[in-house]
MIVO-36882 format. One record per residue (C-alpha): residue number from 0; residue in one letter; x, y, z. Coordinates in steps of 0.1 Angstrom, whole numbers. Layout:
% residues N
k / r / X / Y / Z
NUM / A / X / Y / Z
...
END
This chain:
% residues 648
k / r / X / Y / Z
0 / X / 2139 / 207 / -745
1 / X / 2125 / 195 / -777
2 / X / 2108 / 168 / -757
3 / X / 2096 / 193 / -732
4 / X / 2081 / 215 / -758
5 / X / 2057 / 190 / -772
6 / X / 2045 / 178 / -738
7 / X / 2032 / 213 / -728
8 / X / 2018 / 217 / -763
9 / X / 2000 / 183 / -760
10 / X / 1989 / 191 / -724
11 / X / 1964 / 217 / -732
12 / X / 1944 / 194 / -755
13 / X / 1944 / 169 / -727
14 / X / 1930 / 195 / -703
15 / X / 1907 / 206 / -729
16 / X / 1894 / 171 / -734
17 / X / 1892 / 166 / -696
18 / X / 1866 / 192 / -688
19 / X / 1848 / 186 / -721
20 / X / 1833 / 154 / -713
21 / X / 1822 / 167 / -679
22 / X / 1805 / 198 / -693
23 / X / 1784 / 181 / -720
24 / X / 1769 / 157 / -695
25 / X / 1749 / 183 / -675
26 / X / 1743 / 205 / -705
27 / X / 1721 / 179 / -722
28 / X / 1702 / 174 / -690
29 / X / 1696 / 211 / -687
30 / X / 1685 / 211 / -723
31 / X / 1661 / 182 / -717
32 / X / 1645 / 199 / -686
33 / X / 1643 / 232 / -703
34 / X / 1632 / 217 / -736
35 / X / 1595 / 227 / -732
36 / X / 1602 / 263 / -726
37 / X / 1627 / 265 / -753
38 / X / 1604 / 248 / -777
39 / X / 1575 / 270 / -765
40 / X / 1594 / 302 / -769
41 / X / 1603 / 301 / -806
42 / X / 1566 / 292 / -814
43 / X / 1547 / 322 / -802
44 / X / 1522 / 322 / -830
45 / X / 1511 / 285 / -821
46 / X / 1485 / 295 / -796
47 / X / 1462 / 264 / -802
48 / X / 1486 / 239 / -786
49 / X / 1488 / 262 / -755
50 / X / 1451 / 266 / -751
51 / X / 1442 / 230 / -747
52 / X / 1471 / 227 / -721
53 / X / 1454 / 256 / -702
54 / X / 1420 / 238 / -705
55 / X / 1434 / 205 / -692
56 / X / 1452 / 220 / -664
57 / X / 1423 / 227 / -639
58 / X / 1411 / 191 / -638
59 / X / 1445 / 180 / -625
60 / X / 1441 / 197 / -591
61 / X / 1405 / 185 / -590
62 / X / 1417 / 149 / -592
63 / X / 1442 / 155 / -564
64 / X / 1417 / 173 / -543
65 / X / 1402 / 153 / -514
66 / X / 1364 / 144 / -515
67 / X / 1358 / 166 / -485
68 / X / 1371 / 196 / -503
69 / X / 1351 / 188 / -534
70 / X / 1319 / 186 / -514
71 / X / 1328 / 219 / -496
72 / X / 1332 / 236 / -530
73 / X / 1299 / 223 / -543
74 / X / 1280 / 233 / -512
75 / X / 1295 / 268 / -512
76 / X / 1285 / 271 / -548
77 / X / 1249 / 262 / -538
78 / X / 1247 / 291 / -514
79 / X / 1265 / 276 / -483
80 / X / 1246 / 274 / -452
81 / X / 1220 / 298 / -466
82 / X / 1183 / 303 / -459
83 / X / 1171 / 271 / -473
84 / X / 1194 / 248 / -453
85 / X / 1189 / 268 / -421
86 / X / 1151 / 264 / -423
87 / X / 1153 / 227 / -431
88 / X / 1178 / 221 / -402
89 / X / 1154 / 241 / -378
90 / X / 1123 / 223 / -391
91 / X / 1141 / 189 / -382
92 / X / 1137 / 199 / -345
93 / X / 1099 / 195 / -345
94 / X / 1099 / 155 / -350
95 / X / 1122 / 154 / -320
96 / X / 1092 / 164 / -298
97 / X / 1073 / 132 / -309
98 / X / 1105 / 111 / -305
99 / X / 1111 / 124 / -270
100 / X / 1075 / 115 / -261
101 / X / 1079 / 80 / -274
102 / X / 1113 / 74 / -257
103 / X / 1100 / 86 / -224
104 / X / 1068 / 68 / -224
105 / X / 1084 / 36 / -210
106 / X / 1087 / 52 / -176
107 / X / 1049 / 59 / -175
108 / X / 1038 / 26 / -189
109 / X / 1059 / 5 / -164
110 / X / 1054 / 27 / -134
111 / X / 1044 / 5 / -104
112 / X / 1017 / 22 / -82
113 / X / 1013 / 14 / -46
114 / X / 993 / -18 / -42
115 / X / 981 / -44 / -18
116 / X / 960 / -76 / -20
117 / X / 923 / -73 / -25
118 / X / 908 / -88 / 8
119 / X / 891 / -121 / 5
120 / X / 864 / -123 / 32
121 / X / 858 / -160 / 25
122 / X / 894 / -168 / 39
123 / X / 886 / -150 / 72
124 / X / 871 / -166 / 102
125 / X / 834 / -162 / 106
126 / X / 835 / -136 / 133
127 / X / 856 / -113 / 109
128 / X / 837 / -117 / 77
129 / X / 813 / -89 / 85
130 / X / 841 / -63 / 87
131 / X / 843 / -35 / 62
132 / X / 867 / -6 / 54
133 / X / 899 / -2 / 73
134 / X / 890 / -28 / 98
135 / X / 887 / -54 / 70
136 / X / 921 / -44 / 58
137 / X / 936 / -48 / 92
138 / X / 922 / -82 / 95
139 / X / 931 / -95 / 61
140 / X / 964 / -78 / 52
141 / X / 997 / -79 / 73
142 / X / 1014 / -47 / 82
143 / X / 1051 / -42 / 75
144 / X / 1077 / -20 / 93
145 / X / 1073 / 8 / 117
146 / X / 1051 / 27 / 92
147 / X / 1026 / -2 / 93
148 / X / 1023 / -1 / 55
149 / X / 1001 / -29 / 40
150 / X / 1020 / -58 / 25
151 / X / 1019 / -56 / -13
152 / X / 1017 / -93 / -21
153 / X / 1004 / -112 / 11
154 / X / 972 / -121 / 29
155 / X / 970 / -131 / 66
156 / X / 963 / -169 / 71
157 / X / 940 / -180 / 98
158 / X / 937 / -215 / 113
159 / X / 907 / -235 / 105
160 / X / 878 / -229 / 130
161 / X / 877 / -255 / 157
162 / X / 845 / -275 / 165
163 / X / 821 / -257 / 188
164 / X / 820 / -272 / 222
165 / X / 801 / -247 / 242
166 / X / 775 / -221 / 233
167 / X / 783 / -183 / 232
168 / X / 803 / -160 / 208
169 / X / 836 / -172 / 196
170 / X / 866 / -152 / 203
171 / X / 883 / -138 / 172
172 / X / 911 / -162 / 163
173 / X / 947 / -149 / 157
174 / X / 965 / -153 / 124
175 / X / 991 / -179 / 122
176 / X / 1009 / -170 / 88
177 / X / 1005 / -155 / 54
178 / X / 994 / -167 / 20
179 / X / 996 / -152 / -16
180 / X / 968 / -129 / -30
181 / X / 938 / -148 / -42
182 / X / 915 / -120 / -57
183 / X / 939 / -97 / -73
184 / X / 952 / -63 / -61
185 / X / 940 / -29 / -52
186 / X / 961 / 0 / -67
187 / X / 966 / 36 / -55
188 / X / 956 / 54 / -86
189 / X / 962 / 75 / -106
190 / X / 998 / 64 / -111
191 / X / 1021 / 87 / -131
192 / X / 989 / 103 / -144
193 / X / 973 / 71 / -156
194 / X / 942 / 54 / -142
195 / X / 949 / 23 / -162
196 / X / 984 / 11 / -174
197 / X / 997 / -23 / -185
198 / X / 1008 / -30 / -150
199 / X / 973 / -25 / -136
200 / X / 955 / -41 / -165
201 / X / 975 / -74 / -164
202 / X / 985 / -73 / -127
203 / X / 1022 / -72 / -134
204 / X / 1032 / -72 / -98
205 / X / 1044 / -97 / -72
206 / X / 1047 / -130 / -88
207 / X / 1044 / -115 / -123
208 / X / 1066 / -85 / -115
209 / X / 1094 / -100 / -136
210 / X / 1074 / -92 / -167
211 / X / 1080 / -54 / -162
212 / X / 1117 / -54 / -166
213 / X / 1113 / -80 / -194
214 / X / 1092 / -55 / -213
215 / X / 1118 / -27 / -206
216 / X / 1147 / -47 / -218
217 / X / 1127 / -58 / -249
218 / X / 1119 / -22 / -258
219 / X / 1155 / -11 / -253
220 / X / 1166 / -41 / -274
221 / X / 1143 / -29 / -301
222 / X / 1161 / 5 / -300
223 / X / 1195 / -12 / -301
224 / X / 1186 / -35 / -331
225 / X / 1170 / -5 / -349
226 / X / 1201 / 16 / -345
227 / X / 1223 / -12 / -359
228 / X / 1201 / -25 / -387
229 / X / 1185 / 8 / -399
230 / X / 1218 / 27 / -395
231 / X / 1232 / 5 / -422
232 / X / 1199 / 10 / -441
233 / X / 1205 / 47 / -440
234 / X / 1239 / 41 / -458
235 / X / 1223 / 17 / -483
236 / X / 1189 / 34 / -492
237 / X / 1195 / 70 / -480
238 / X / 1184 / 91 / -450
239 / X / 1150 / 101 / -464
240 / X / 1139 / 66 / -473
241 / X / 1147 / 52 / -439
242 / X / 1131 / 81 / -421
243 / X / 1098 / 78 / -440
244 / X / 1096 / 41 / -439
245 / X / 1104 / 43 / -401
246 / X / 1075 / 68 / -396
247 / X / 1051 / 46 / -415
248 / X / 1060 / 15 / -394
249 / X / 1059 / 37 / -362
250 / X / 1024 / 48 / -369
251 / X / 1012 / 13 / -375
252 / X / 1029 / -2 / -346
253 / X / 1018 / 25 / -322
254 / X / 981 / 20 / -331
255 / X / 986 / -17 / -327
256 / X / 1000 / -12 / -292
257 / X / 968 / 6 / -283
258 / X / 948 / -24 / -293
259 / X / 970 / -51 / -278
260 / X / 948 / -78 / -262
261 / X / 976 / -96 / -241
262 / X / 1009 / -90 / -226
263 / X / 1029 / -112 / -250
264 / X / 1014 / -93 / -279
265 / X / 1024 / -60 / -263
266 / X / 1059 / -73 / -257
267 / X / 1065 / -81 / -294
268 / X / 1050 / -48 / -305
269 / X / 1072 / -28 / -281
270 / X / 1103 / -45 / -295
271 / X / 1093 / -37 / -331
272 / X / 1082 / -2 / -321
273 / X / 1115 / 6 / -305
274 / X / 1134 / -4 / -337
275 / X / 1113 / 18 / -360
276 / X / 1117 / 48 / -336
277 / X / 1154 / 42 / -336
278 / X / 1155 / 42 / -373
279 / X / 1136 / 76 / -375
280 / X / 1158 / 92 / -348
281 / X / 1190 / 80 / -366
282 / X / 1180 / 91 / -401
283 / X / 1169 / 125 / -388
284 / X / 1201 / 130 / -369
285 / X / 1223 / 121 / -399
286 / X / 1202 / 144 / -423
287 / X / 1204 / 173 / -399
288 / X / 1241 / 170 / -393
289 / X / 1248 / 168 / -430
290 / X / 1228 / 199 / -436
291 / X / 1248 / 220 / -413
292 / X / 1282 / 236 / -418
293 / X / 1310 / 231 / -391
294 / X / 1302 / 263 / -371
295 / X / 1265 / 253 / -368
296 / X / 1266 / 216 / -362
297 / X / 1267 / 218 / -325
298 / X / 1240 / 245 / -322
299 / X / 1214 / 226 / -343
300 / X / 1223 / 192 / -326
301 / X / 1217 / 208 / -291
302 / X / 1185 / 224 / -304
303 / X / 1172 / 190 / -314
304 / X / 1181 / 176 / -280
305 / X / 1162 / 204 / -262
306 / X / 1132 / 198 / -284
307 / X / 1134 / 161 / -273
308 / X / 1135 / 172 / -237
309 / X / 1104 / 193 / -243
310 / X / 1086 / 162 / -255
311 / X / 1097 / 144 / -223
312 / X / 1083 / 173 / -201
313 / X / 1050 / 173 / -221
314 / X / 1044 / 136 / -216
315 / X / 1031 / 136 / -180
316 / X / 1007 / 163 / -189
317 / X / 993 / 142 / -218
318 / X / 990 / 112 / -195
319 / X / 971 / 132 / -170
320 / X / 948 / 145 / -198
321 / X / 940 / 110 / -213
322 / X / 944 / 89 / -180
323 / X / 946 / 56 / -201
324 / X / 977 / 40 / -216
325 / X / 958 / 29 / -247
326 / X / 946 / 64 / -254
327 / X / 982 / 77 / -247
328 / X / 996 / 52 / -273
329 / X / 970 / 61 / -297
330 / X / 979 / 98 / -293
331 / X / 1015 / 90 / -301
332 / X / 1005 / 71 / -332
333 / X / 984 / 101 / -343
334 / X / 1014 / 123 / -339
335 / X / 1036 / 101 / -359
336 / X / 1010 / 101 / -386
337 / X / 1010 / 139 / -387
338 / X / 1048 / 139 / -389
339 / X / 1045 / 115 / -419
340 / X / 1018 / 137 / -435
341 / X / 1042 / 168 / -434
342 / X / 1078 / 155 / -432
343 / X / 1070 / 129 / -459
344 / X / 1072 / 155 / -486
345 / X / 1107 / 162 / -501
346 / X / 1102 / 199 / -494
347 / X / 1106 / 195 / -458
348 / X / 1128 / 165 / -457
349 / X / 1149 / 161 / -488
350 / X / 1176 / 136 / -493
351 / X / 1210 / 145 / -478
352 / X / 1231 / 160 / -507
353 / X / 1262 / 149 / -489
354 / X / 1252 / 113 / -491
355 / X / 1242 / 117 / -528
356 / X / 1275 / 133 / -537
357 / X / 1295 / 108 / -518
358 / X / 1278 / 78 / -533
359 / X / 1281 / 91 / -569
360 / X / 1244 / 101 / -574
361 / X / 1252 / 135 / -588
362 / X / 1220 / 137 / -609
363 / X / 1198 / 135 / -577
364 / X / 1221 / 158 / -558
365 / X / 1219 / 183 / -586
366 / X / 1181 / 187 / -580
367 / X / 1184 / 191 / -543
368 / X / 1214 / 216 / -545
369 / X / 1197 / 235 / -574
370 / X / 1167 / 241 / -551
371 / X / 1190 / 252 / -522
372 / X / 1208 / 277 / -545
373 / X / 1176 / 292 / -558
374 / X / 1161 / 295 / -523
375 / X / 1193 / 312 / -511
376 / X / 1192 / 337 / -539
377 / X / 1222 / 323 / -558
378 / X / 1222 / 318 / -596
379 / X / 1233 / 281 / -601
380 / X / 1249 / 289 / -635
381 / X / 1266 / 323 / -625
382 / X / 1304 / 318 / -625
383 / X / 1313 / 354 / -625
384 / X / 1325 / 353 / -588
385 / X / 1359 / 340 / -578
386 / X / 1346 / 305 / -574
387 / X / 1329 / 282 / -601
388 / X / 1292 / 280 / -605
389 / X / 1272 / 251 / -591
390 / X / 1267 / 238 / -626
391 / X / 1305 / 238 / -632
392 / X / 1313 / 221 / -599
393 / X / 1288 / 194 / -604
394 / X / 1300 / 188 / -640
395 / X / 1335 / 185 / -628
396 / X / 1324 / 162 / -599
397 / X / 1303 / 139 / -621
398 / X / 1332 / 134 / -646
399 / X / 1350 / 112 / -621
400 / X / 1322 / 98 / -599
401 / X / 1321 / 60 / -600
402 / X / 1290 / 39 / -598
403 / X / 1284 / 31 / -562
404 / X / 1283 / -4 / -549
405 / X / 1272 / -12 / -513
406 / X / 1285 / -37 / -488
407 / X / 1277 / -49 / -454
408 / X / 1283 / -35 / -419
409 / X / 1316 / -56 / -418
410 / X / 1332 / -29 / -439
411 / X / 1340 / -12 / -405
412 / X / 1365 / -39 / -398
413 / X / 1384 / -31 / -430
414 / X / 1396 / 2 / -413
415 / X / 1422 / 9 / -387
416 / X / 1419 / 45 / -374
417 / X / 1381 / 49 / -380
418 / X / 1373 / 15 / -364
419 / X / 1393 / 24 / -333
420 / X / 1377 / 57 / -330
421 / X / 1343 / 41 / -332
422 / X / 1353 / 15 / -306
423 / X / 1364 / 42 / -282
424 / X / 1332 / 63 / -287
425 / X / 1311 / 31 / -285
426 / X / 1327 / 25 / -251
427 / X / 1319 / 60 / -238
428 / X / 1283 / 56 / -251
429 / X / 1280 / 23 / -233
430 / X / 1293 / 38 / -200
431 / X / 1272 / 69 / -203
432 / X / 1240 / 49 / -209
433 / X / 1246 / 21 / -184
434 / X / 1260 / 39 / -154
435 / X / 1229 / 61 / -150
436 / X / 1211 / 32 / -133
437 / X / 1236 / 34 / -104
438 / X / 1230 / 71 / -99
439 / X / 1192 / 66 / -100
440 / X / 1194 / 39 / -74
441 / X / 1215 / 63 / -51
442 / X / 1190 / 90 / -59
443 / X / 1159 / 69 / -51
444 / X / 1161 / 71 / -13
445 / X / 1165 / 109 / -14
446 / X / 1138 / 115 / -39
447 / X / 1111 / 87 / -35
448 / X / 1082 / 101 / -56
449 / X / 1077 / 95 / -93
450 / X / 1074 / 130 / -107
451 / X / 1103 / 146 / -89
452 / X / 1130 / 123 / -102
453 / X / 1114 / 122 / -137
454 / X / 1114 / 161 / -140
455 / X / 1148 / 162 / -123
456 / X / 1165 / 139 / -149
457 / X / 1147 / 158 / -177
458 / X / 1161 / 190 / -164
459 / X / 1196 / 175 / -160
460 / X / 1195 / 164 / -196
461 / X / 1186 / 200 / -207
462 / X / 1214 / 213 / -184
463 / X / 1239 / 189 / -200
464 / X / 1230 / 200 / -236
465 / X / 1234 / 236 / -225
466 / X / 1268 / 228 / -210
467 / X / 1278 / 212 / -243
468 / X / 1266 / 242 / -262
469 / X / 1288 / 265 / -241
470 / X / 1320 / 244 / -240
471 / X / 1322 / 219 / -269
472 / X / 1330 / 245 / -295
473 / X / 1351 / 267 / -272
474 / X / 1372 / 239 / -257
475 / X / 1369 / 211 / -282
476 / X / 1350 / 178 / -283
477 / X / 1379 / 157 / -269
478 / X / 1385 / 179 / -237
479 / X / 1349 / 181 / -229
480 / X / 1344 / 144 / -234
481 / X / 1375 / 138 / -212
482 / X / 1361 / 160 / -184
483 / X / 1326 / 144 / -187
484 / X / 1340 / 109 / -184
485 / X / 1362 / 119 / -154
486 / X / 1333 / 134 / -136
487 / X / 1311 / 103 / -142
488 / X / 1338 / 79 / -131
489 / X / 1347 / 100 / -100
490 / X / 1311 / 103 / -89
491 / X / 1305 / 65 / -94
492 / X / 1336 / 55 / -75
493 / X / 1328 / 78 / -45
494 / X / 1293 / 64 / -43
495 / X / 1306 / 28 / -47
496 / X / 1332 / 33 / -19
497 / X / 1314 / 55 / 6
498 / X / 1278 / 56 / 0
499 / X / 1271 / 41 / 35
500 / X / 1293 / 67 / 52
501 / X / 1285 / 99 / 33
502 / X / 1258 / 122 / 45
503 / X / 1226 / 124 / 25
504 / X / 1233 / 157 / 9
505 / X / 1266 / 145 / -4
506 / X / 1250 / 114 / -19
507 / X / 1224 / 136 / -35
508 / X / 1251 / 159 / -49
509 / X / 1271 / 130 / -63
510 / X / 1241 / 113 / -79
511 / X / 1230 / 146 / -96
512 / X / 1266 / 152 / -108
513 / X / 1269 / 117 / -122
514 / X / 1235 / 119 / -140
515 / X / 1245 / 153 / -155
516 / X / 1279 / 142 / -166
517 / X / 1266 / 108 / -180
518 / X / 1240 / 127 / -201
519 / X / 1267 / 150 / -215
520 / X / 1289 / 121 / -223
521 / X / 1261 / 102 / -242
522 / X / 1251 / 132 / -262
523 / X / 1287 / 142 / -271
524 / X / 1297 / 107 / -280
525 / X / 1270 / 106 / -306
526 / X / 1279 / 139 / -321
527 / X / 1316 / 130 / -320
528 / X / 1309 / 97 / -337
529 / X / 1290 / 113 / -365
530 / X / 1318 / 139 / -371
531 / X / 1347 / 113 / -372
532 / X / 1330 / 86 / -393
533 / X / 1333 / 91 / -431
534 / X / 1303 / 92 / -453
535 / X / 1318 / 64 / -475
536 / X / 1348 / 42 / -477
537 / X / 1359 / 46 / -513
538 / X / 1380 / 17 / -525
539 / X / 1390 / 8 / -560
540 / X / 1358 / -2 / -579
541 / X / 1336 / -1 / -547
542 / X / 1320 / 21 / -522
543 / X / 1313 / 12 / -486
544 / X / 1287 / 35 / -469
545 / X / 1298 / 41 / -434
546 / X / 1285 / 69 / -413
547 / X / 1251 / 56 / -406
548 / X / 1263 / 22 / -396
549 / X / 1291 / 37 / -375
550 / X / 1267 / 61 / -356
551 / X / 1242 / 33 / -352
552 / X / 1267 / 12 / -335
553 / X / 1277 / 39 / -311
554 / X / 1240 / 48 / -303
555 / X / 1232 / 10 / -300
556 / X / 1260 / 7 / -275
557 / X / 1243 / 34 / -254
558 / X / 1210 / 15 / -253
559 / X / 1227 / -17 / -245
560 / X / 1241 / 0 / -214
561 / X / 1206 / 13 / -205
562 / X / 1193 / -24 / -208
563 / X / 1217 / -35 / -182
564 / X / 1195 / -21 / -154
565 / X / 1162 / -40 / -163
566 / X / 1182 / -72 / -170
567 / X / 1196 / -69 / -135
568 / X / 1162 / -63 / -120
569 / X / 1149 / -93 / -139
570 / X / 1173 / -114 / -117
571 / X / 1162 / -97 / -86
572 / X / 1190 / -71 / -84
573 / X / 1214 / -98 / -71
574 / X / 1241 / -85 / -95
575 / X / 1237 / -47 / -89
576 / X / 1269 / -43 / -70
577 / X / 1289 / -62 / -96
578 / X / 1272 / -40 / -124
579 / X / 1282 / -8 / -105
580 / X / 1318 / -20 / -102
581 / X / 1320 / -30 / -139
582 / X / 1307 / 4 / -151
583 / X / 1329 / 24 / -128
584 / X / 1359 / 4 / -142
585 / X / 1348 / 10 / -177
586 / X / 1345 / 47 / -170
587 / X / 1382 / 48 / -159
588 / X / 1392 / 28 / -190
589 / X / 1372 / 51 / -212
590 / X / 1390 / 81 / -196
591 / X / 1424 / 67 / -208
592 / X / 1411 / 59 / -243
593 / X / 1395 / 94 / -250
594 / X / 1430 / 107 / -251
595 / X / 1436 / 88 / -284
596 / X / 1407 / 104 / -302
597 / X / 1412 / 131 / -329
598 / X / 1396 / 166 / -326
599 / X / 1367 / 173 / -349
600 / X / 1358 / 208 / -339
601 / X / 1353 / 233 / -367
602 / X / 1361 / 206 / -394
603 / X / 1341 / 194 / -422
604 / X / 1324 / 160 / -421
605 / X / 1349 / 135 / -437
606 / X / 1335 / 122 / -470
607 / X / 1360 / 93 / -474
608 / X / 1384 / 72 / -456
609 / X / 1414 / 94 / -465
610 / X / 1395 / 124 / -449
611 / X / 1390 / 104 / -417
612 / X / 1425 / 93 / -417
613 / X / 1437 / 129 / -419
614 / X / 1420 / 137 / -386
615 / X / 1449 / 142 / -361
616 / X / 1453 / 144 / -323
617 / X / 1453 / 180 / -313
618 / X / 1467 / 192 / -279
619 / X / 1444 / 197 / -250
620 / X / 1458 / 231 / -241
621 / X / 1457 / 262 / -263
622 / X / 1493 / 271 / -256
623 / X / 1506 / 240 / -276
624 / X / 1509 / 238 / -313
625 / X / 1477 / 232 / -332
626 / X / 1483 / 195 / -339
627 / X / 1512 / 170 / -335
628 / X / 1513 / 162 / -373
629 / X / 1514 / 125 / -364
630 / X / 1487 / 101 / -374
631 / X / 1467 / 86 / -346
632 / X / 1473 / 51 / -359
633 / X / 1487 / 37 / -392
634 / X / 1464 / 47 / -420
635 / X / 1439 / 22 / -433
636 / X / 1457 / 3 / -461
637 / X / 1432 / -24 / -469
638 / X / 1416 / -3 / -496
639 / X / 1446 / 17 / -505
640 / X / 1471 / -8 / -516
641 / X / 1493 / 6 / -542
642 / X / 1485 / 42 / -534
643 / X / 1512 / 67 / -525
644 / X / 1510 / 90 / -495
645 / X / 1507 / 119 / -520
646 / X / 1475 / 104 / -533
647 / X / 1461 / 103 / -498
END
């Protein structure tokens, strides 16, 4: 008992010591975590230490905010999509008329009129040399087919007259073959409204007919090179600088074309002229798109396309008015000069504030945005509303804006998601531009004249743009692009497999459907590419401008597809069937790849690579969740080594 007593008396201290070391361990942690509020509570009079903490708190969320959100706040503070930006975006439609005229002029300049050899009486036998009019044509030119149409490239050959053995009139000898033309050609004029064209001036028919597709391919190659080179120039020097420089060069080159003295000179000038026109088109497209907010991007892009179609429809009337290709080219140069006279001023074509903000040129962006705010009736220094004023937003943005550095077009290869999106859209643009030649060839026997297919294709382009206007915002870019690619591939495959067995109206319907769908695919691919490419790729200590180069590659792929048709004609159309098979196969492949694209409808333009990587795949049907919350591909990590996902 005496031993039992001490044990229970000693047990309580042991139990007291047991929980004691367990309780103090969390308590100091609690005191450490709650030390700031405990320290702050006994010091109520010390307000100055709390005021700087409140002043320093706002910049922290600004640093964590993505560049796209920063730009959106700045543009809202400048009045949003107010009166000034709406007028500038609408004014950008007018140059599209001139660009539409220039892009469609190739069809008129290279139109081949009906022609035949000029009769050479010296090659006829003596009894036939006195013939005139239709009788001379019948005696000198062979007839082809059941329609008895005159041969375009041959003359009849007669045997040498035999020595005279007996007096009396000689019988008219019969022809024993054909020979090439010796005195040129006679043309059925006017052709496409022109009494004189490069084809008739330099006789680009028969043996020299290969020069026509060479000139067409050269002009399209110029558009391709202009999209690639000047697209990167838009990122390096700005949208306005490239637009003004392209207009200056376009005016000079258009006037030089009107004075070209030989076909090789015209060939080089058309190549350069196509490049400068592509630069003006690309710079104008980018500036317009970056002026608009997400709900109005599609509307103003479709409006610009319709103005371009208006220029296409006006061109035959201008050609019929001047009736000479040199005057037509001079008129185009005059229109370019007028554009330069008006749109060369910053008031009508200012530099894109999105590009200025993304490249860290806040001082220049401040001038443009200040003018936007004042024109929209917003005080740039008024911060009485819920949001900050324009001056405050620009000051907060300029505090952390790095000095921009520019790199080459190879910066595209440093990305993963954006590069693959561009590759898919470039594929769709290539198919949309190249497969049209298949539908035109199927349409030619049904619509043989020049004006009817010309106006039909222009009307189909306008119908495709209206279709995009009605569906692309309602159903989404990806679904409409998927449907357009499906219709293009299906029409091409049906024409490829059964054109010889289908009735004429079915071939006509499939050709029209294919042209309509391919036009929609080309237009939507360009808009889609501009919406998924970021303005810049911001890496530590460097800035890679991106949207202009990416959109230039996508547009250039479309012109490369269009150049496939004249290149095939250059080889005598021996590979047309193979070309049709290749483009039909590419259409099926593009149909599968479109499913991997993100959805850009109603979203702001991505300003940086993080913004572009945050674009997700959304479901095609409305009943599914809004997005799958899974990235399309692993995010681009070449520029983001060491960054945590929270920083992205």
